[in-house]
Structure formats: structure tokens, C-alpha cells
C-alpha positions as CSV (number, residue, x, y, z in Angstrom):
1,X,0.4,0.5,-0.2
2,X,1.2,3.9,-0.6
3,X,2.1,5.9,2.0
4,X,-0.5,8.2,0.5
5,X,-3.4,5.7,0.9
6,X,-1.9,4.8,4.3
7,X,-2.1,8.1,4.9
8,X,-5.8,8.8,4.0
9,X,-6.7,5.6,5.8
10,X,-5.4,6.6,8.9
11,X,-6.8,10.0,8.8
12,X,-10.3,8.4,8.0
13,X,-9.9,5.9,11.0
14,X,-8.7,8.5,13.3
15,X,-11.5,10.7,12.2
16,X,-14.2,8.0,12.7
17,X,-12.2,6.8,16.4
18,X,-12.5,10.2,17.7
19,X,-15.5,11.3,16.3
20,X,-16.9,8.2,18.5
21,X,-15.3,9.0,21.6
22,X,-15.9,12.8,21.5
23,X,-20.1,11.8,20.5
24,X,-20.0,8.9,23.3
25,X,-19.0,11.6,25.9
26,X,-21.7,14.5,24.7
27,X,-23.9,11.6,25.4
28,X,-22.8,11.4,28.6
29,X,-23.2,15.0,29.7
30,X,-26.4,15.9,27.6
31,X,-28.2,12.9,27.5
32,X,-31.5,13.0,25.9
33,X,-31.6,16.9,26.1
34,X,-29.1,17.8,23.6
35,X,-27.6,20.9,22.3
36,X,-27.0,21.5,25.6
37,X,-30.7,21.6,26.7
38,X,-30.5,20.8,30.5
39,X,-26.7,22.3,31.4
40,X,-26.1,25.5,33.2
41,X,-24.8,27.8,30.5
42,X,-25.4,30.4,28.7
43,X,-27.6,30.8,25.3
44,X,-27.8,33.3,22.8
45,X,-29.9,33.7,19.8
46,X,-28.4,33.8,16.6
47,X,-28.6,36.7,13.8
48,X,-30.7,35.3,11.3
49,X,-29.4,37.6,8.8
50,X,-26.0,37.5,9.0
51,X,-23.4,34.9,7.8
52,X,-23.4,32.7,10.8
53,X,-27.6,32.5,10.5
54,X,-26.7,30.6,7.1
55,X,-23.7,28.3,7.8
56,X,-25.4,27.5,11.6
57,X,-29.2,26.3,12.0
58,X,-30.3,30.2,12.8
59,X,-32.7,28.6,15.4
60,X,-30.1,26.9,16.9
61,X,-28.9,29.6,20.0
62,X,-25.2,29.8,20.5
63,X,-24.7,28.1,24.0
64,X,-21.2,29.1,26.4
65,X,-20.8,24.6,26.6
66,X,-20.6,24.3,22.7
67,X,-18.5,27.8,22.4
68,X,-16.0,26.5,24.6
69,X,-15.9,23.2,24.0
70,X,-14.9,23.7,19.9
71,X,-12.9,26.4,21.3
72,X,-11.0,23.7,23.0
73,X,-11.2,21.1,20.0
74,X,-9.7,23.6,17.7
75,X,-7.0,24.9,20.1
76,X,-5.5,21.2,20.6
77,X,-5.9,20.3,16.8
78,X,-2.8,22.5,16.7
79,X,-0.7,21.2,19.4
80,X,1.2,20.0,16.0
81,X,2.2,23.4,15.1
82,X,4.3,23.4,18.7
83,X,6.2,20.5,16.9
84,X,6.5,21.8,13.5
85,X,6.8,25.2,11.8
86,X,3.3,26.3,10.6
87,X,2.4,26.4,6.8
88,X,-0.7,27.2,5.2
89,X,-0.8,23.8,4.1
90,X,-1.3,22.3,7.2
91,X,-3.2,24.4,8.8
92,X,-6.0,23.5,6.0
93,X,-5.1,20.1,6.8
94,X,-6.0,20.5,10.9
95,X,-8.7,22.6,9.8
96,X,-10.6,19.6,7.6
97,X,-9.9,17.1,10.8
98,X,-11.9,20.2,13.1
99,X,-14.6,20.4,10.7
100,X,-15.4,16.7,9.9
101,X,-14.8,16.1,13.6
102,X,-17.6,18.3,14.5
103,X,-19.9,17.0,11.6
104,X,-19.1,13.5,12.2
105,X,-19.3,13.8,15.6
106,X,-23.1,15.4,15.4
107,X,-24.2,12.3,13.1
108,X,-23.1,9.8,15.6
109,X,-24.2,11.6,18.1
110,X,-27.8,10.7,17.5
111,X,-26.7,6.9,16.0
112,X,-25.4,6.1,20.1
113,X,-27.8,8.0,21.7
114,X,-30.3,5.3,23.1
115,X,-32.4,8.1,23.4
116,X,-32.7,9.2,19.5
117,X,-31.2,6.3,17.1
118,X,-31.4,6.6,13.4
119,X,-34.7,6.0,13.3
120,X,-35.8,9.7,15.1
121,X,-33.1,11.0,13.0
122,X,-35.3,13.6,11.1
123,X,-37.3,16.5,10.9
124,X,-39.1,17.1,13.8
125,X,-37.7,14.7,15.8
126,X,-34.5,17.1,16.6
127,X,-35.8,20.4,17.7
128,X,-32.2,22.1,17.9
129,X,-31.9,21.4,14.0
130,X,-34.9,22.8,12.2
131,X,-33.5,23.2,8.5
132,X,-33.3,20.5,6.8
133,X,-32.6,19.7,3.3
134,X,-32.6,16.1,1.2
135,X,-33.2,14.4,4.9
136,X,-30.3,15.8,7.0
137,X,-29.7,18.9,8.7
138,X,-28.7,21.6,6.3
139,X,-25.8,22.5,8.4
140,X,-24.2,18.8,7.1
141,X,-24.3,20.4,3.4
142,X,-22.0,22.9,4.4
143,X,-19.5,21.1,6.8
144,X,-18.8,18.0,5.3
145,X,-18.2,19.5,1.8
146,X,-16.4,21.8,3.4
147,X,-14.5,19.2,5.6
148,X,-14.1,17.3,2.3
149,X,-12.2,20.1,0.3
150,X,-10.1,21.4,3.3
151,X,-9.4,17.9,3.6
152,X,-8.2,17.3,0.3
153,X,-6.0,20.6,-0.5
154,X,-4.4,19.9,3.1
155,X,-3.5,16.3,2.0
156,X,-2.2,17.4,-1.6
157,X,-4.9,15.6,-3.4
158,X,-5.7,19.3,-5.4
């Protein structure tokens, strides 16, 4: 097997492993009350007319829990730059991991959560995912392609 192919396989395996662990941790924290529904955290409505209102579900409030959780993951995923010099291609590679981790974890949260499962992964069953397109939350149509494009650029495929 070529080293390039092995790099792609290792990325996907690591992404699935860490996304699974992340999803299982969040299930322990949130239980059936997704989107930090019962956590003692601040909430702020999203400006539906701004860019953030397009990229995220405008009906999902920003929460302190998610803000600091994602900031932590973003920071920790950049640890590699303490060991190797920064360059734009590596940064895009790291960003691909971050975007895909948060997207894959979100889906796996439903897969593994005993209060949801795939049967309830649909519009109307998940109060914090209100904008759906072709059977999945609209944000997936942004995050998955963006993460894949970042990966292809960051890994040197394109």
C-alpha cells in the first residue's frame, strides 16, 4: 500500500475513532437533552440575517458549552504546530480535521444516543436541527463538503 493511501486511511480511521469518543462523551454530558438543553450554560440567539445564520441553523442558540467545547477542540487540534513549523497547507489539513470531527460527531451523537438512534434522525424529532434538506440537517450540506475540500487541499490531493 502506498504511503499516500495509508495517510488517507489513517486520517479516516482517526477521524472516526475520535468522533466516536467525542459523541459518546457528549451523550454522557447531555443525555437526551441535546444542544446543551439542560446544562447550566448561557444561550444567545443567532442573528438570522448574518453569515453565522447561514452557516449554522439559525434556530440553534449559541451556548457557552458549545463555544468553549469547540474552542478547546480547535486549540488542541493545533498542537502539531508546537512540534512542526506552521504552513498554510498543514493549517488547511488541521482545519479539515476540525470541521469533519464536529460534523461526524454530531451525526454519531444520534446514532449512539439511546434516546434517539437513526429512527429519530429526521426533521421534527430534533428540536435544535430545524433546517433540513434532502433528509439531513442543512448544516451537514455545508460542513461535510467544506471539510472534504479542506482535506483534499491540505493533504495535497488538489
